[in-house]
N, C-alpha and C positions, 0 to 999 in steps of 0.2 A: 811843157807848163806838167804841173803837178794836179792833179785831180783832188786832192785833200785841201779842203777849205779852212779857214779858222771859223772855227763854230762857237770860239765866245766872243768875238769883236764886236763891235755895235759901229755903227755909220760905216759900214764897208762899201768898196767902190760897188757899180752894178757889176754884175755878173754875165756873161753869156749863156745862151742855153747850151753849148758844148759842156760848159763847167758846171751847169746845176746838174745835166745828165750826169757828168762823170761823177759828181758830189753823191747823187741817187742809185747809182750803179744801172742807168738805164739808158734807151736811146734820145735821141733829140726829140724823135717822134712819138716816143711814150710821153716826153716835157708836153708837147703840143696837144696831144690827147688827156693828159691829167688836167690841164688848162679847160678843157671842153668839158670834162666832166665836172670840173668842180673840186677834184682832189687836191690841186693846187689854187690859192685863193688868186683870181683875177688882178687883185692889187699889186701882187708881186710881181706882175709884167708890165714893164715902163719902158715906152718906146722913147729913144733919143734922136732925134734929127733923124727919124726913120729908119733906126737901127733899134733891135728888139735889145732887151737886157731886163735881168733882172734883181730885184732886189731881196738879198740874203736874210737881211732883218726880218723881213715880213714872212719867209720861207721858214726861218727858224723858228719865230713866235707862231706861224701857225702848225708845224710840228709840235713844239710844245705843247699846246693846245691839244691837239689830238692825243697824246699820249696820256695827257693827265686823266 
C-alpha cells in the first residue's frame, strides 16, 4: 500500500492509523500522542464497529487552518 494519500479529494474513505502515520512520516504512537496533546483534532478519529479510522477530510482541513 502506498504511503501517498490523495490530498485534494473530498469524502475520502476513512484511513487507518498506519496510513495516517505514513502520511505524516511519523510512528503510529506519535499519532496517538498527537491526539492526546490536541495536535490532531479529536473529531478526525472515528470508531467504526470497534475499529479506529481517521477522517482525512478533517485532518486536511485542520492542517490548512494551522498553516494560514
